[in-house]
C-alpha positions as CSV (number, residue, x, y, z in Angstrom):
1,M,-153.3,68.0,-175.2
2,Q,-153.8,70.8,-172.6
3,S,-151.6,68.9,-170.1
4,D,-148.8,69.0,-172.7
5,V,-149.0,72.8,-173.0
6,K,-147.5,75.0,-170.3
7,I,-149.9,77.9,-169.5
8,I,-148.5,81.2,-168.3
9,K,-150.8,84.1,-167.2
10,K,-149.3,87.5,-166.9
11,D,-149.7,91.2,-167.8
12,V,-150.0,90.9,-171.6
13,K,-152.7,92.0,-174.0
14,N,-153.0,88.9,-176.3
15,I,-152.7,85.2,-176.2
16,T,-149.6,83.7,-177.8
17,L,-148.6,80.1,-178.4
18,K,-145.2,78.9,-179.3
19,V,-143.3,75.7,-179.5
20,R,-139.6,75.6,-178.5
21,P,-136.9,73.5,-180.3
22,N,-137.0,71.0,-177.4
23,G,-140.7,70.4,-178.1
24,E,-142.1,72.4,-175.1
25,A,-145.3,74.2,-176.0
26,I,-146.0,77.4,-174.1
27,L,-149.2,79.5,-174.1
28,T,-149.0,83.0,-172.7
29,A,-152.3,84.6,-171.8
30,P,-153.6,87.8,-170.1
31,N,-154.4,87.4,-166.4
32,S,-158.1,88.0,-167.2
33,A,-158.2,85.2,-169.9
34,N,-161.0,82.7,-169.5
35,D,-159.8,79.1,-168.8
36,E,-162.4,77.7,-171.2
37,H,-161.2,80.0,-174.0
38,I,-157.6,78.9,-173.3
39,K,-158.7,75.2,-173.7
40,F,-160.5,76.1,-176.9
41,I,-157.3,77.8,-178.3
42,I,-155.1,74.8,-177.4
43,K,-157.6,72.3,-179.0
44,K,-157.9,74.4,-182.1
45,R,-154.1,74.6,-182.5
46,A,-153.4,71.0,-181.6
47,K,-152.5,70.0,-185.1
48,W,-150.1,73.0,-185.5
49,I,-148.4,72.1,-182.2
50,A,-147.9,68.5,-183.4
51,Q,-146.5,69.7,-186.7
52,K,-144.0,72.1,-185.0
53,R,-142.9,69.3,-182.6
54,A,-142.4,67.0,-185.5
55,F,-140.4,69.7,-187.3
56,F,-138.0,70.2,-184.5
57,A,-137.8,66.5,-183.8
58,S,-136.6,66.0,-187.4
59,F,-133.3,67.8,-186.5
60,K,-132.4,65.5,-183.6
61,T,-129.8,62.9,-184.2
62,S,-129.3,59.8,-182.2
63,Q,-125.9,59.3,-180.5
64,K,-123.8,57.0,-182.7
65,E,-121.1,54.6,-181.4
66,Y,-119.7,54.1,-185.0
67,V,-119.6,50.3,-184.8
68,S,-120.4,47.8,-187.4
69,G,-124.1,47.2,-187.9
70,E,-125.2,50.8,-187.1
71,D,-127.7,52.4,-189.5
72,F,-126.7,55.5,-191.4
73,K,-128.9,57.4,-193.8
74,Y,-127.8,58.8,-197.2
75,L,-130.3,60.3,-199.7
76,G,-133.2,58.8,-198.0
77,R,-131.9,55.2,-197.9
78,S,-130.5,53.2,-195.0
79,Y,-127.0,51.7,-195.0
80,R,-125.3,49.4,-192.5
81,L,-122.0,50.6,-191.2
82,K,-119.0,48.3,-191.7
83,V,-115.9,49.3,-189.7
84,V,-112.7,48.0,-191.2
85,Q,-109.2,48.4,-189.6
86,S,-106.9,49.8,-192.3
87,K,-103.7,51.8,-192.7
88,E,-105.4,54.1,-195.1
89,E,-108.5,55.9,-193.8
90,C,-111.5,56.6,-195.9
91,V,-115.3,56.0,-196.3
92,K,-116.8,54.2,-199.2
93,L,-120.4,53.3,-200.1
94,Q,-120.4,49.9,-201.7
95,C,-122.4,46.7,-201.8
96,G,-125.2,48.2,-199.7
97,Y,-122.8,49.1,-196.9
98,L,-121.2,52.3,-195.7
99,E,-117.7,51.1,-195.2
100,L,-115.4,53.0,-192.8
101,F,-111.7,52.3,-193.1
102,V,-109.9,53.5,-190.0
103,K,-106.5,52.9,-188.3
104,D,-107.9,52.6,-184.8
105,K,-111.4,51.1,-184.6
106,S,-111.7,52.2,-181.0
107,D,-111.1,55.9,-181.8
108,I,-114.8,57.1,-181.8
109,K,-113.9,60.8,-182.5
110,R,-111.8,59.9,-185.5
111,K,-114.5,57.7,-186.9
112,E,-117.1,60.4,-186.4
113,N,-114.9,62.9,-188.2
114,L,-114.3,60.6,-191.1
115,I,-118.0,60.1,-191.5
116,Y,-118.7,63.8,-191.2
117,E,-116.1,64.6,-193.9
118,W,-117.6,62.0,-196.2
119,Y,-121.1,63.5,-195.7
120,Y,-119.7,67.0,-196.3
121,E,-118.0,66.0,-199.6
122,K,-121.2,64.3,-200.8
123,A,-123.3,67.3,-199.8
124,M,-121.0,69.8,-201.5
125,L,-121.3,67.9,-204.8
126,Y,-125.0,67.0,-204.6
127,F,-126.3,70.3,-203.3
128,F,-124.3,72.4,-205.8
129,N,-125.7,70.3,-208.7
130,I,-129.2,70.9,-207.5
131,L,-128.5,74.6,-206.9
132,Q,-127.3,75.0,-210.5
133,E,-130.3,73.1,-211.9
134,F,-132.9,75.2,-210.0
135,N,-131.1,78.4,-210.6
136,K,-131.9,78.0,-214.2
137,I,-135.4,78.9,-213.1
138,V,-134.6,81.6,-210.6
139,K,-131.8,83.1,-212.6
140,Q,-130.1,85.0,-209.7
141,D,-126.5,85.6,-208.8
142,I,-125.4,83.5,-205.8
143,K,-122.4,85.0,-204.0
144,S,-121.9,82.4,-201.3
145,V,-123.2,78.9,-200.4
146,K,-122.2,77.3,-197.1
147,I,-122.9,73.8,-195.9
148,R,-122.9,73.5,-192.1
149,Q,-124.7,72.0,-189.1
150,M,-127.9,73.9,-188.3
151,K,-130.0,73.2,-185.2
152,T,-133.5,74.3,-186.2
153,R,-133.4,75.0,-190.0
154,W,-132.8,73.0,-193.1
155,G,-131.6,76.1,-194.9
156,S,-131.5,79.9,-194.8
157,C,-131.0,82.8,-197.3
158,N,-129.8,86.3,-197.0
159,P,-131.4,87.8,-200.1
160,Y,-129.6,91.2,-199.7
161,K,-126.1,89.6,-199.8
162,S,-127.1,86.6,-202.0
163,Y,-125.9,84.1,-199.3
164,I,-127.4,80.7,-198.9
165,N,-126.8,78.2,-196.1
166,L,-127.8,74.6,-196.2
167,N,-127.9,72.1,-193.4
168,I,-125.5,69.2,-193.9
169,E,-128.1,66.8,-192.4
170,L,-130.1,67.3,-195.6
171,I,-127.8,64.9,-197.4
172,K,-129.5,62.1,-195.4
173,K,-132.9,63.0,-196.8
174,P,-134.6,61.9,-200.1
175,K,-133.7,63.9,-203.2
176,A,-137.2,65.4,-203.5
177,C,-136.8,66.9,-200.0
178,I,-133.3,68.4,-200.8
179,E,-134.7,69.9,-204.0
180,Y,-137.6,71.5,-202.0
181,V,-135.2,73.1,-199.5
182,V,-132.8,74.3,-202.2
183,F,-135.6,75.8,-204.4
184,H,-137.2,77.3,-201.3
185,E,-134.0,79.2,-200.4
186,L,-133.3,80.2,-204.0
187,A,-136.9,81.6,-204.3
188,H,-136.1,83.9,-201.3
189,L,-133.6,85.7,-203.6
190,L,-136.7,86.9,-205.5
191,Y,-139.1,87.1,-202.6
192,P,-137.4,87.8,-199.2
193,D,-140.4,87.0,-197.0
194,H,-143.1,84.2,-196.9
195,S,-145.6,86.3,-198.7
196,K,-148.4,85.0,-201.0
197,K,-146.2,85.8,-204.0
198,F,-143.5,83.7,-202.6
199,Y,-145.7,80.6,-202.2
200,D,-147.4,81.2,-205.5
201,Y,-143.9,81.2,-207.1
202,L,-143.1,77.9,-205.3
203,T,-146.3,76.4,-206.5
204,L,-145.8,77.5,-210.1
205,Y,-142.5,75.7,-210.5
206,M,-142.8,73.0,-207.8
207,P,-146.5,72.2,-207.5
208,D,-145.9,69.4,-205.0
209,W,-143.7,71.4,-202.6
210,Q,-146.1,70.9,-199.7
211,K,-145.9,67.1,-200.0
212,R,-142.1,67.3,-200.1
213,K,-142.1,69.5,-197.0
214,E,-144.4,67.1,-195.2
215,I,-142.0,64.2,-196.0
216,L,-139.0,66.1,-194.8
217,E,-140.7,67.0,-191.5
218,R,-142.0,63.4,-191.0
219,I,-138.7,61.6,-191.5
220,L,-136.6,61.6,-188.3
221,N,-132.8,61.5,-188.4
222,D,-130.8,58.5,-187.3
């Protein structure tokens, strides 16, 4: 594990360990820090490092060619893409396939946009239904909800403006994971930080939130 962690010694007071979105782990230590103590810290935090790497890896999406036979996720299930040349362009989920009707089968950008628009429409409907359901518990006014691409978060909340952002990639995940993220962000309208009260609140109304979070971070995007 130590060989996987970049060690930097410089004029600092404390040892800090962080994992970047690209998976690089960096430990910064004082110049006087003992090498054996550094090894001990890295070994002790090995599980945490692995969890952070898995978390960031879950946001990475493989490059698609948008050709028949490719695998696409929707609500935790896999669907084979079927590209059909057609005068009318649309995307349909039927007979176990994600069917993409497009005028020019060689136009990758157009196919990508059509798939994105389909995911966005599905996310709008699905996420808002879950938001409404869980806001029956939280009972807070939500002024704005935006669905967009997010590089390192599944969602975010501005409790002071009552704004919630949700990652469009969530629509590819199982329902239980989507519910966890939505409820997590809604709970921040009551508890802005990740305090004990915040987690106690999550546990009260969603006792299995940790299991849902683990599933979300374990499943990689396709």
